[in-house]
C-alpha positions in Angstrom: 106.9 87.1 93.7 110.4 85.2 94.7 110.6 82.1 96.1 112.2 82.3 98.8 110.5 84.7 100.5 107.0 82.1 100.2 109.7 79.7 101.7 110.9 82.4 104.7 107.0 82.9 104.9 106.0 79.4 105.5 108.7 78.8 107.9 107.7 81.3 110.2 104.6 80.8 110.1 105.3 77.0 111.3 106.6 78.5 114.7 103.6 79.5 115.7 102.2 75.7 114.9 100.2 74.2 117.6 100.8 71.0 117.5 101.3 69.3 120.9 100.0 66.1 119.9 102.1 65.3 116.5 105.0 67.5 117.4 105.1 68.6 113.4 105.0 72.4 113.2 104.0 73.2 109.7 103.9 76.5 107.9 101.8 77.5 104.5 102.3 80.7 102.8 99.4 80.5 99.5 100.7 83.4 96.6 97.2 84.9 94.9 97.3 85.7 91.2 98.0 89.6 92.4 100.6 89.0 94.7 98.9 89.0 98.4 100.4 86.0 100.2 97.9 84.8 103.4 100.1 82.4 105.9 98.6 79.6 107.7 100.3 77.0 110.4 98.2 73.9 112.2 96.3 73.8 115.0 95.8 70.5 116.4 93.1 69.7 119.3 92.6 67.0 121.3 89.9 65.6 119.4 91.9 65.0 116.4 89.2 65.1 113.5 89.0 69.0 115.4 92.6 69.5 114.3 92.8 71.9 110.9 96.4 72.0 109.1 98.3 74.8 107.5 97.3 74.5 104.0 93.3 74.8 104.8 93.9 77.8 107.3 95.4 80.1 104.6 93.2 79.2 102.4 90.2 80.0 104.5 92.3 83.6 105.5 92.4 84.4 102.4 89.0 83.5 101.0 87.9 85.3 104.3 89.5 88.2 103.0 87.3 87.7 99.7 90.5 85.7 97.7 89.9 83.4 95.2 92.8 83.1 92.8 95.9 81.3 94.4 99.0 80.7 92.0 101.2 79.4 94.6 101.5 77.0 98.0 104.7 77.0 100.0 104.4 74.0 102.4 107.1 74.1 105.4 107.5 71.0 108.2 109.6 70.8 110.8 110.6 67.1 109.9 113.1 65.4 108.5 111.0 63.6 106.1 108.7 65.3 103.4 105.2 65.6 104.1 102.7 66.3 100.9 99.2 67.5 102.0 96.4 65.5 103.6 93.1 64.2 101.2 90.9 67.1 102.4 93.6 70.2 101.7 94.7 68.6 98.5 90.5 68.8 97.6 89.8 71.8 99.3 93.0 73.3 97.0 91.6 72.1 94.5 88.5 73.9 94.5 89.7 77.4 93.8 92.6 77.1 91.6 93.5 73.7 88.7 96.7 75.3 87.5 98.4 75.7 91.6 102.4 75.6 91.9 103.0 73.1 95.3 106.6 73.5 97.0 107.0 71.3 100.0 109.8 71.8 102.2 111.1 69.2 105.2 114.9 70.1 106.7 116.4 67.2 104.3 114.0 67.0 101.5 112.1 69.4 98.4 109.5 68.7 96.5 107.7 70.9 93.7 104.3 69.9 92.0 100.9 70.8 91.9 98.0 70.2 93.1 96.8 68.0 89.5 99.6 66.0 90.0 98.7 65.6 94.3 95.1 65.3 93.5 94.4 64.5 89.5 90.9 63.2 90.4 89.2 65.1 92.2 85.6 65.9 93.7 83.2 67.6 91.9 79.6 68.3 91.0 
């Protein structure tokens, strides 16, 4: 799949984010090895710990549809600052792919990385 299409999907879904507390609307587009795309946006809550990140929303949607074979993730944040995934998202992503390619995009920057670079020592049993 064309990366530009993943970027477009991540940007589109970021518009649906519920972010009244942080003001940062984030969208994620997760590509499976079979070519299916799952999107997610962040959903905040006044009890901050109950919020969910865009990355995990996309993963949980994919898992609920029986897909666990991820190959690429695009994350878009509507900000001039480039934010990388939080620790919880890194751990969840690493559970399902050790070779996941990740592109993170803000309004001014872009970072190409992998889940292993973001979380070199993941927790595992």
